[in-house]
KELO-787644 format. One record per residue: residue in three letters; x negated, y negated, z negated of N, C-alpha, C, CB in turn. Coordinates in steps of 0.02 Angstrom, whole numbers, plus 50000, padded with zeros to 5 digits. Glycine has a CB too. Layout:
! residues N
ALAXYZXYZXYZXYZ;...
***
This chain:
! residues 456
MET549355375345499549715381045471549265385145426549985385445527;ALA548615385545443548155389545402548125386745331547455389545432;ALA548145380045325548105377045258548715378845217548035369545263;ILE549295378645249549905380245212549895387445190550525378845255;THR549695391945234549665398945216549185400145158549455403145276;TRP548605397045162548095398045109548365395645042547445394245127;ALA548625389545042548865386744978549445390844951549075379444987;SER549885392944995550465396844973550245403444941550935398245030;LEU549765406744973549525413044946549235412144876549005416044991;HIS548875406844865548515406044803548925402944747547905401944814;LEU549425399044765549785395444713550495397844702549785388244729;LYS550765401944747551465403744739551585411144729551845401444799;THR551065415144733551155422244722551005423944650550705426344768;PRO551345428944620551225430444550550575434144538551805434544523;THR550265436844591549645440444583549125437544630549735447944597;PRO548475438744617547965435844660548025438344732547275437444633;SER547875433844779547895435944848547245439444868548005429944894;LEU546725438644827546085441944840546005447644792545505436944834;HIS545745453244816545605458944773544865459144759545835465644806;PHE544675459644696543975459744677543805466744651543825454344624;PRO543465470744690543255477444667542665476844620543085481944727;ASN542335482444606541745482244563541255477244593541425489244556;LEU541025472644550540645467044575539905468844582540725460944530;PRO539605467344638538895468944647538455464144609538715468944720;LYS537835466244597537345461644568537205456144619536695465344548;PRO537165449844595537045444344643536365445044676537105437644608;ARG536345442944738535715443144774535275437344751535835442844850;PRO534615438144754534185432544739534135428144801533475434844717;ILE533835423044796533745416844762533865411544813533045416344730;LEU533705405944808533855399744842533755399444918533475394544813;ALA533995393944944533845392445015533105391245024534255386345039;ARG532825393345080532125392345093532015391545169531705398345065;PRO531485388145188531375387245260531235393845294530795382445271;GLY531505394745354531375400745394530925398845452532025403845419;PRO530815403545498530395402245556530655396445597530345408445599;ARG530185392345621530345386745665530865382045635530595389345732;GLY530835381145569531255376245537531965378545522531285370245577;ARG532145384645542532815387045527532895388045452532965393545565;VAL533505387645429533645388545358533925395445346534125383145332;ARG533635399045298533915405345275534115404445202533405411345283;ALA534625407845180534845406845111535215412845086535295400645106;SER535195413745022535635418444987535805415144921535295425444976;LEU536245418044882536485414744823535925413644772537055418744792;ILE535935407944742535445406044691535485410844632535545398744669;GLU534915412644603534915417044545535235413744485534195419144528;PRO535595417444444535845414644381535255412844336536315419644345;ASP535375408344288534865406644239534665412944200535125401244191;GLY534025413944193533775419844159533695425844204534215421544102;GLY533905425344268533805430744315534395435444324533225434644295;ARG534865435444277535445439744285536045436444250535315446844255;LEU536635437944275537245435244248537435439044185537815435544300;VAL537525435444130537715438544067538475439044063537425434544006;GLU538735445044058539455446044048539555449943983539775449944109;LEU539995447443941540025449743872540665453643856539965443943825;MET540975456643907541565460643896541365467643872541995461043960;VAL541715470343823541595477143799541795482143853541995478443733;LYS541375487143863541545492443911542185496043889540955497443918;GLU542575498043937543215501343922543095507643881543585503043987;SER542555511243895542415517443859542235516243785541845521143893;GLU542055510143768541855508543699542385504643661541205504543699;LYS542905502543696543385497843667543745500743606543885495743719;ALA543985506943610544395509743556544025509843490544625516743575;TRP543405512343490543055512843426542825506043401542455517543432;LYS542675501443445542495494643424543095491043392542215490643483;VAL543675491943423544285488943394544415491843325544895489943441;LYS544325498343319544435501743254543935499143202544355509343261;ALA543315498443220542805496043174542945488843153542115496643204;ALA543215484843199543335477843185543875476843132543545474243249;GLU544295481843121544815481243071544535480243001545265487443072;GLN543915482642991543595482142925543195475742916543155488042913;LEU543145471542968542725465642966543105459542941542425464243035;PRO542745454742911543065448242896543315445042960542565443442859;LYS543875441542956544195438743016544125431143017544925440843020;ILE543985428543076543955421343087544465419643141543235418943107;ARG544925415143125545445413243173545165407743218546095410843136;LEU545245408643283544975404043332545495398743351544755407743395;SER545255392543359545685387243384545745387943460545405380243365;ALA546165383843490546245383943563545585382243598546785379143586;VAL545215377343571544575375543600544065381143590544315369043570;ASP544065384343532543615390043520543745395543571543715392843448;LEU544375396943586544535402143635544265400343704545305403043639;GLN544285393943721544015391843785543265393043788544165384343797;TRP542915392043732542195393343731542055400943733541885390343667;VAL542485404943702542415412243708542485414143782542945416043665;HIS542965411143816543055412343888542415410643926543655408243915;VAL542145404743914541545402443947540965407343936541345395443922;LEU540855409243874540305413743857540405420643888540235414343781;SER541025423243884541145430143904541005431343978541855432043889;GLU541105426244020541025427144092540335425144118541545423044128;GLY539925422344074539245420844095539125413844120539045425544146;TRP539595409244111539485402344131538875399344095540115398044117;ALA538745401644034538195399043994537585403643996538415397943923;SER537555408444043536985412944047536325408944043537005417044114;PRO535845411444005535795418143974536035418443902535085420343978;LEU536425413643879536695413743811537145419843802537075407143795;ARG537045423343745537415429543733537935428943677536925435143717;GLY538075422943656538575422043604538545414943578538465427043547;PHE538935413643525538895407043494538195405943467539425406443437;MET537965399743472537265398143458537065399243385537125391043477;ARG536485402343377536165402343312535795395743303535665408443305;GLU535515394643245535235388043230534665386043277534975387843158;SER534225390643295533665388843339533925386643407533185394743347;GLU534445389843433534735387943497535105381243491535215393443522;PHE535445380343436535805374143423535315368243422536195374443357;LEU534765368943388534275363543383533925362143449533755365143329;GLN533765367343486533465366343552533955362543598533275373043584;THR534585364243593535085360843634535135353543616535765364243626;LEU535175352043551535245345043530534635340843546535375344743456;HIS534035343743538533425339743543533075340243610532955341743489;PHE533165345743647532805346643710533265347643770532345352543704;SER533905348343760534385349743814534175355943854534445343743861;SER533865360743822533635366743857533485372243806533005365243900;LEU533435378343830533265384143789532645387443818533855389243786;ARG532175389243773531575392643794531705400143794530975390843748;LEU531545403343851531635410543857531005414143833531795412443930;ARG531055420743827530495424643801529865424043843530685431743795;ASP529955422943909529365422443952529065415443954529555424444023;GLY529345410943912529095404143908529435399143953528375404143922;SER529835401544000530195397044045530785393944008530435400744108;ARG531065388744038531625385244007532225385144054531435378043987;VAL532815385744025533435384744062533805378944030533875391244062;ASN534195375444069534545369744043535115371843997534815365444099;MET535215368243943535785369243898535855362743858535695375543851;SER536315358543878536365351743849536925350943800536435346843904;VAL537405355443800538005354743757538015360643709538655354443800;PRO538065359343643538095364943595538735369143605538085362243524;ILE538645375643605539215380243607539205383943541539185385343670;VAL539595381543495539545383743425540245385243397539195378443382;LEU540255388843341540875390643308540825388343235541025398243313;ALA541305384343213541275381443146541665385643096541545374343147;LEU541415385543033541745388842976541835383842921541325394942951;ASP542395384342884542455380342823542185384342764543185378242812;ASP542185381242705541885384442646542245391042629541905379742586;LEU542915391042635543285397042618543125402742667544045395642619;GLN543085401242731542915406342780542205409042768542965403542851;LYS541755404542751541065406642737541045411442678540615400542724;SER541435409942627541435414342568541745421142585541825411142510;ARG542235421242630542535427542650542055431842691543175426242691;VAL541635428642730541135432342768540635435742721540765427742818;GLY540445432142668539995434942618539365437642648540345440442580;SER539205443942634538585447042657538685451142721538295451442603;SER539275450842750539405454542811538945452342867540135453842832;THR538735456942909538295455342966538695454543030537775460742975;ALA539355455243027539775454543086540465451943064539845461243125;VAL540815448743110541485446243097541925447643157541485438643081;ALA542575448043145543075448843198543365442043214543625453943178;LEU543395440243277543695434043300544395435443326543265430543354;VAL544895432043298545585433443315545925427143341545975436243254;ASP546455428243380546815422543407547345420043358547155424343474;ASP547745415343380548235412243335548745417243309548585406543370;GLY548865422643348549335427743326549015433243284549665430743385;GLY548365432743271548015437743232547745443543272548465440243180;ASP547815443443338547565448943380546815448143391547935449043447;LEU546475453843391545755453843400545565451343471545475460843388;VAL545095446643473544845444043537544125446443548544875436343538;ALA543715446043496543005447543505542695449243437542635441643537;ILE542095452043441541695453543383541045449543388541545461243376;LEU540855446343334540225442643331539775446343282540335435143309;SER539205448743307538775452943265538085449943258538725460043295;ASP537695452843211537025450343194537065442843182536515451843251;ILE537525440943138537715433943131537205429943090538395433443098;GLU537225423443101536835418643062537285412743047536185416443102;ILE537305410742983537715405042962537235399442940538205407042903;TYR537365393442964536925387842949537335381342945536375387143003;LYS537025376142920537375369942906537605366442970536935365342867;HIS538215363942969538495360143025538405352643011539245361843036;ASN537865349943036537745342743027538125338943081536975341143030;LYS538735337043064539185334143114538935327443140539875333343085;GLU538675323343095538445316643117537875317243168538225312543057;GLU537395321643153536845322643201537105325343267536315327343171;ARG537545330243263537825333243324538175328043367538305338843307;ILE538595323943336538965318843373538495313643402539495315543328;ALA538015311243360537565306043382537135308343441537115303943325;ARG536895314443438536445316843492536835318843554536025322643467;THR537465320843547537855322743605538125316643642538435327343585;TRP538375311743604538695305943636538285299543633539355304743603;GLY537755299343593537365293243587537685288043543537235290343654;THR538215289843507538565285343462538945289543411539045280543500;THR539075286643354539515289843305540155285843295539155290743237;ALA540295281243342540905277243338541515281843337540945272243396;GLY542005280043297542615283943295543005283443360543045281543237;GLY543405288543374543835288443433543585292343492543925281543454;ILE543035296243484542805300543538543275306543540542065302843527;PRO543625307643596544165312643596543945319643575544465313043665;TYR543425322343605543225329243588542975329643516542675331643636;ALA542605324543494542355324643425542925324843375541905318543411;GLU543455320843388544025320843343544415327343347544485314843358;LYS544435330343407544815336443417544465342443385544925337743491;ALA543795342943393543455349343379542875348843330543205352143442;ILE542675342843308542085342343266542235339043199541545338443302;SER542505333143199542575329243138542965333043084542925322643152;GLY543495336543103543895340243054543705347443047544605339843072;ALA543165349543081542955356543079542565357943015542525358243141;GLY542405364343004542065366342943541345363742940542065373742938;ASN541055364342880540385361742867539845366842884540335359742796;TRP540035372442913539555377742930539665379943002539635383742882;LEU539125382543032539165385443099538945392643094538725381543150;ILE539275396943134539105404043135538915405943206539685408343108;GLY538335408943214538105411243279537985418643279537475407543300;GLY537935421643337537815428743342537945431343411538235432543292;ASP537885437943419538005441243483538755442543491537605447843488;LEU539025440543548539745440843560539915446843603539985434443594;GLU540425450543583540715455943623541465454743626540555463043592;VAL541715453643686542415451743695542825457843714542485446243750;VAL543335459243675543755465143687544415463443721543905468743621;LYS544585456943721545225454743751545085448843797545735452843695;PRO545105449843863544975444343909545445438443894545065446543982;ILE545175432443901545565426543886546045425043944545105420443873;LYS546695425243929547205423543978547645417943950547635429743996;TYR547895413743994548285407943972549025408543990548005401644003;ASN549195413244034549885414544052550265408244072550245417943994;ASP549925404044110550205397744133550325397644209549755391944114;GLY550285403544239550355403944311549725402344350550895399344332;LEU549185400744315548565398844349547985403544335548375391844328;ASP548115409044299547565413544282547225416344344547825419244239;ARG547595417044400547305419744460546785415044490547835421244511;PHE546785408744469546285404044493545655403944449546585397044496;ARG545685407144392545115406844346544615412344364545355407544272;LEU544275411344419543795416244443543145415644403543655415344519;SER542875421344382542255421344345541665419944392542155428244309;PRO541085418444365540495417644409540375423744453539875416344366;ALA540465429744426540365435744467540875436144523540415442144423;GLN541495434544509542015434644561541885429244614542705433544530;LEU541665423344592541505418144641540925420244685541335411544605;ARG540415423244655539845425544696540065430644748539305428544650;LEU540505435044728540765439944776541145436544832541215445044741;GLU541545431444815541925427944866541465424044914542415423144834;PHE540935420944887540465417344931540115422244978539955413544888;GLU539945428144952539625433144995540115435745048539355439044952;ARG540745436645027541245438845075541315433945133541925439845040;ARG541265427545116541325422345168540665421145204541565415845137;ASP540145424845185539485424145216539225416945210539515426245289;ALA539305414045151539055407245139538295407245136539355404345074;ASP537985402545171537255401845165537075395645123536935401345234;ALA537585392045099537495386745050538165385845015537255379945084;VAL538135384444950538735383044912538645376244878538885388644858;PHE539105371644890539065365144858539675364044814538995359444911;ALA539555362144752540085361844702540285354644689539855365144637;PHE540925353644680541195347144663541645348044602541595343944722;GLN541435344944546541805345344483542275339344479541335345444422;LEU542895340444458543345334844448543865336644396543675332944515;ARG544135331444366544685332244318545255327244334544425331144245;ASN545255324844396545755320144419546065322644484545455313144428;PRO546625319844504546895321444570546395319644626547565317744582;VAL546435323344681545985322144738546285316844784545855328744777;HIS545915311344794546145306444844545685307044906546125299144815;ASN545845303244957545495304045020544765301945017545845300045073;GLY544585297944967543885296244957543485302244934543815290644907;HIS543775306144888543465312444868543385317144928543875315944812;ALA543925317744966543915322245024543385320045075544605322545057;LEU543325313545085542815310945131542125313045108542865303245137;LEU541995312345043541345314245016541205321645027541305312544942;MET541705325845014541605333145021541505335245093542195336844992;THR541895332445139541815334245209541165331445237542405331645251;ASP540955325545214540315322745237539725326845210540255315445214;THR539795329445149539265333745121539175339945164539425335645049;ARG539725342945185539675348945227539335347145294540365351945240;ARG539515341345322539195339245384538445338445375539505332745409;ARG538235335445319537525334445306537165341145299537425330245242;LEU537485346045266537175352645259537105356145327537575356945211;LEU537615355345370537565358045437536985354845475538215357045475;ASP536895348345467536345344745500535675347245474536415337245488;MET535655349645411535035352245383534865359145410535075352545307;GLY535335362445444535195368945473535595374645444534495370445466;TYR536015373245394536435378545367536995380045417536745376445297;LYS537205386345418537715388445467538415388645437537535395245493;ASN538475390045372539135390745343539145388345270539375398045346;PRO539075381845259539125379245190539845379745166538875371945187;VAL539925382045105540595382945075540665378345015540725390445055;LEU541225374945011541375370444955541695374244898541835364644978;LEU541435373344838541765375644777542105369644746541255379044727;LEU542755369044757543165363744726543365366344658543795361844770;HIS543095363344604543085366644540543355362144484542375368844523;PRO544005361144482544295356944429544185359844360545035355944441;LEU544065355344313543975357444244544635359444213543645351844203;GLY544635365344180545265368044155545325368544080545365374644183;GLY544795366744043544835367043970545135360643941544145368143941;TYR544985359443878545255353643843545095347143881544965353243772;THR545595342943889545495336143914545895331343869545715335443989;LYS545705324943871546045320143828546765318943853545655313443827;GLU547165316143808547885316043818548105312043879548215313143758;ASP547725306943899547955302843955547715305544023547725295843947;ASP547355311144024547185314344087547785318044115546585319144079;VAL547825318644181548365322444212548255329844195548375321344291;PRO548775333244168548695340244148548505344744207549345342744117;LEU548185350344190547925354944240548465357444288547595360844205;THR549045359344262549555362044307549745357144361550175364044266;TRP549795350744344549965345644393549385344344440550165339144358;ARG548775344444414548195343444458548145349044510547555343144417;MET548275355244488548235360844535548785360344588548285367444498;LYS549365358144568549905357144617549715351744667550565355344582;GLN549385346444643549155341144688548615343744736548895335244647;HIS548155347844710547635350644753547945355044808547135354744711;GLU548485358544790548835362644840549065358444899549445366244808;LYS549335352544883549585348244936549025345544979549995342444907;VAL548445344244948547865341944986547665347145038547275340444939;LEU547695353445019547525358745066548085359845118547395365345029;GLU548705359545095549265360245142549255354845196549935360045105;ASP549065348745177549055343245224548425343145267549115336545187;GLY547975348045257547385348545298546845343545283547565347845368;VAL546885340345224546365335545205545705339145194546565331645141;LEU545735345245166545165349645159545305356145197545005351145084;ASP544785359245223544855365245263544855371345217544295365845316;PRO545405375145214545425381045169544935386545190546115383845168;GLU544715386545252544245391645274543555390645245544215391645350;THR543395384545227542735383145199542775380245129542365378245245;THR543345381345096543445378845028543685384444983543955373045028;VAL543375385044925543605389644873543825385344814543045394744851;VAL544465385944795544735382344738544755387044678545445379444753;SER544445385044625544445389044564544445384444504543825393844562;ILE544605387044446544645383044384544035384544341545295384444346;PHE543685379344320543125379844273543405379644202542605374144286;PRO543305384744161543665385144097543385381044040543685392144075;SER542865377244050542545373543996542975367943969541885370744020;PRO542945366643904543235360443876542825354443900543255360743799;MET543125348643898542805342443920542585338343860543295338243964;HIS541945336143861541675332143806541715324643820540955334043793;TYR541695322543883541615315443901540965312743873542225311343875;ALA540425316643882539775314843853539275312543905539495320843815;GLY539525310343962539105306944011538495310844034538885300543984;PRO537895307744033537285310944058537115317444021536705306244052;THR537325318143959537215324343923537655329943952537355323443848;GLU538285328443962538755333743984538675335544057539455331543971;VAL538475330744099538425332344171537895337744182538255325944211;GLN537405338244138536915343644144537245350444134536345342644093;TRP537695350844085538065357044074538485358844134538505356444011;HIS538835353944162539255355244220538835357844279539625348844241;ALA538235355044288537805357344343537525364244329537235352344354;LYS537295365344268536995371844249537495377544258536745371644177;ALA538115376444237538625381744242538745383644315539275379444209;ARG538705378744361538825380244431538255384144463538945373744470;ILE537645383544436537095387944458537305395144445536435386244420;ASN537565396444386537755403344369538325405944413537965403744296;ALA538725401444441539255403444487539015404144559539815398444485;GLY538375402544572538105403444639537995397244679538535407844676;ALA538135391344650538055385144688537325382944688538505379544659;ASN537065381044746536385378344748536375370944767535975382244798;PHE536975367944776537035360744786537585358244739537195359044861;TYR537475352344710537955349644662538045342244676537725350944589;ILE538665340244686538825333144700538905329444634539475332544743;VAL538525324044625538555320144563538835313344579537845319544531;GLY539365311544544539705305244557539485299544514540435306244549;ARG539845294144519539725288244478539985289544408540055281944509;ASP539565288144358539745289044288540065295944275540225283544266;PRO539715301344294540015308044285540125309644211539575313344316;ALA540705312344196540895314244128540905308244081540425319544101;GLY540955302244109540945296244068541635294344041540655290544106;MET541635289443998542265286843971542145279843946542535291443913;ALA542685276343930542635269743900542375270343829543315266143901;HIS542005265343806541785265343737542395265643692541355258943722;PRO542375269843640542975270743599543185264543559542875276243552;ILE542745259643552542905253643513542835247243555542465253243451;GLU542275246643589542135240543627542425241043697541385239343630;LYS542535235243728542815234943795542265235443847543225228443805;ARG541995241343856541465242743904541425250143915540785239843881;ASP541085252143968540945259243978540435261643927540695260644050;LEU540495267743904540035270343855539345271643886540305276843824;TYR539315273543950538685275343982538565271144044538675282744001;ASP537935270144061537755266944124537995271444181536985265744128;ALA538315268444230538635272344283538135276344324539025267844329;ASP537505274244327536995277644368536585282644329536545272644400;HIS536645282844263536205287044224536345294444233536255285344151;GLY536965296244245537135303344252536755306544310537875304144263;LYS536775303344369536435306344427535675306144418536635302644491;LYS535415301044383534695300644372534475306144324534495293744344;VAL534855307044270534675312044220534705319044249535125311544159;VAL535245320644284535325327444309534795329244361536035328444339;SER534535324244396534005325544445533325326644413533965319844495;MET533265324844348532635325644312532665330944257532415319144282;ALA533255333544243533365337644183532965344144185534105339144176;PRO532685346044128532325352344124532795358244136531975353144056;GLY532565363044177532965368944192533435368244251533355370644133;LEU533485362344280533915361344338533505360144402534375355444327;GLU532865361644399532435360244457532645364144519531715362044439;ARG532965369944511533155374044568533775371444603533265381244547;LEU534145367044570534775364644596534665358444638535275363244539;ASN534955358144696534905352344740535465347444722534955354444815;ILE535265341544700535755336544678535935331944736535465332344619;LEU536585331144747536835326944802537165320844771537335330944847;PRO536825314944774537125308944745537785307144780536635303144750;PHE538235304644740538905302744762538855296444805539375301544702;LYS539115296744866539155290744908539805287044891539125292544985;VAL539755280644880540325276744857540825275844913540095269844830;ALA541445277844901541985276944949542485271844922542335283744964;ALA542765268044966543275263044948543775262545006542945256044933;TYR544305258844994544825258145045544615252645094545515256545013;ASP544535254645157544335250045210544965247045241543895253645264;LYS545075240645228545685237345252545695236845328545745230345221;THR545105236545360545095235845433545275242345468544405233545455;GLN545195248145433545355254545464545945258045431544745259045460;SER546195255045377546765257945339546615265145318547405257745382;LYS546025266145291545845272745266545255272145218545665277545325;MET545125277545182544545277745139543905278645181544605283445086;ALA543395274845164542765275145202542195273745154542765270145261;PHE541585275545176541005274045134540885266545134540375277745160;PHE540765263945075540695256745065540105253945104540615255044990;ASP540225248545140539715245145179539605238245149539905244645256;PRO539055237145112538965230745078538915224845126538335230945036;SER538755226145190538695220545238539375217545254538355222945302;ARG539915221145239540595218445249541025220145188540915221245315;ALA540765218345131541085220045068541795217445064540675217245010;GLN541925211845098542595208845094543125213245126542585202045129;ASP542925218145165543415222645198543635228445154543115225345262;PHE543325229245096543455235045055543825233244990542805238545038;VAL544255237944969544605237344905544455243544864545375236344915;PHE544235242544802544105248144757544735249344716543495246744710;ILE545015255344723545615257244687545405261844630546145260844734;SER545385259044570545155262844512545655268144492545015258044453;GLY545435272644449545895277644422546455274444383545525282444378;THR546285269044347546805265444310547325262444357546485259844268;LYS547095259444412547545256544461547975262044493547155252644515;MET547655267744510548025273244540548575275644494547545279044557;ARG548415276444430548925278744382549475273644374548605280244314;SER549295267244375549795261944368550285262044426549465255044363;LEU550025262944487550465263244546550935269244541550055263644610;ALA550665275044521551075281044517551605280344462550635287244503;LYS551415277544406551895276644351552475272144372551545273644290;ASN552325267044413552835262244435553165264244500552525255444443;ARG553015270444523553305273244584553165268744644554055274144575;GLU552595265544643552375261444699551915265644743552015255044675;SER551895264044807551485267744853550795264544858551815268044923;PRO550275268644863549605265944874549535263944947549055270944854;PRO548995260544966548895259045037548885265445078548235255145047;GLU549165265145138549175271045182548455273345194549515269345249;GLY548345279845186547675282545196547285283545132547305278145241;PHE547575281445075547215282445011547265289644987547495277744958;MET547855292544991547965299444970548495302545016548195299944895;CYS548445308945028548945312145072549635311545040548755319645085;PRO550165310645080550835309445052551065314845004551335308945108;GLY550935321245020551145326544975550805326244908551015333245007;GLY550165324644908549795324044845550035318144804549045323344859;TRP550175312544836550425306744800551115308144769550465300644846;LYS551535311744805552205313344779552145317444715552605317344831;VAL551665322044712551565326044651551365321544593551025331444662;LEU550925316744606550695312244553551275308044527550125307744579;VAL551695305544572552275301644551552755305944509552645298744613;GLU552855312244531553295316744494553035318044423553365323444531;TYR552375318444416552095319544350552265313644304551335320444354;TYR552155307544328552285301744285553035300744274551985295444316;GLU553445302844321554175302744309554355307444253554555304544373;SER553995313044246554135317744192553975314844124553755324144202;LEU553585309344122553405306144059553865300244042552685303744061;ALA554355298944085554795293144073555155293944007555305292344131;PRO555245288543969555595288943904556285291943911555635282143872;ALA556455296343866557125299343865557625294343837557125305943824;SER558255296143839558775291543815558705289943741559455294443828;ASN558395294443703558305293243631557685289043617558255299743594;GLY557345286743671556755282543661556105286243653556865278243603;ARG556145292843646555535296743637555235298443705555675303143597;VAL554575298743707554235300743767554135308243766553555297043775;PRO554415311943814554355319243813553665321543833554875322343859;GLN553535327943818552915330943842552965331943917552785337743806;PRO552375332043951552405333244024552765339644041551695333444054;LEU553185339344092553525345344115553035349744152554125343444160;ALA553175356244154552745360644194552805358944267552945368044182;ALA552245359344302552245357444373552615362744414551525356644399;
***
């Protein structure tokens, strides 16, 4: 009953079930050994020592909005708005705005940023804003620009700006390790973008809202830290996903909590953190994924008392070992000191050849060695498969490999599309029903056209 109540509160009410008052400064720093081997812990420090939040103070908003009326305007795309969201809440701390050239180059070549004290923080994915030639000419000699949404409403001000060349080929090659055509994010946000990049200090006057019924799940790093403190978490372990949760995922998450308890932690809390920004067209849309996650909690597959479900607002690059560093770094800023890394994280099929673009093991190897992630405890993904002898998902045992069946994402989608049932124990019935309903919403209409996914 607790699971049903929790899920209902979070997914069916028009307002948040949790109230977040003025947020305290996060406590320092990582888990450390205590007397006689006991573990003591508090939330891990954000990168740079403090969480960067870029919202304009209410007392300053009126005059800043007035001043912005005189500035050149840059219209933001949907993906640009998602990056404004990411920056404004501090997911990319200590970054204070869209990258200037020195930050862009450090990101491309070193996957990290050097701070004033000489230390480095991880930053593997460029967070940049592109301009075309006409926009650049409109900016002219101005030292600041106004960033507006598709309706022309002011979202943010970018000041102390720097405009520099957008070398798209270098950016794509260094981010993905290939310039082959067909990379979803590159085609969506880079190839057709302007030939210039503009960086500067960001001040956000209009919080990013999506009005999709899920805004209450988009907790900022500061809000998540407050929630972890409210629950008295002495460890936070994060699991990133962009797919429906099956029982193999749940097994991994519950086993991770058991391992942390065995290490001496008293109250490890799971951050179940689905990606909510841009994803490629054949991924299950966010609204349907969140509805499926609701059923997982209602069915008691995960414990709502030790699970926080929130949406990570970043767009998805599918850049494998490069991108998984970004996913891990952002969770440090949200307070996680443990991060679960799966097989081929953030990977995808090669856009031209019939093979995976990345080695399946490189993501976990890279993230465990990456500069600036030394404070984060990496938890390698244990491989789960369907155990025919137990009729459930279990950790793969190579000594009896013949007893296991690997159900790929492709196979899972094929079963759901054809309204076929997976083996009993693969996914909770309520979650599977949601997945089938999603693919039914894509069934060809009588006119032969395939409709857009229906809202969940």
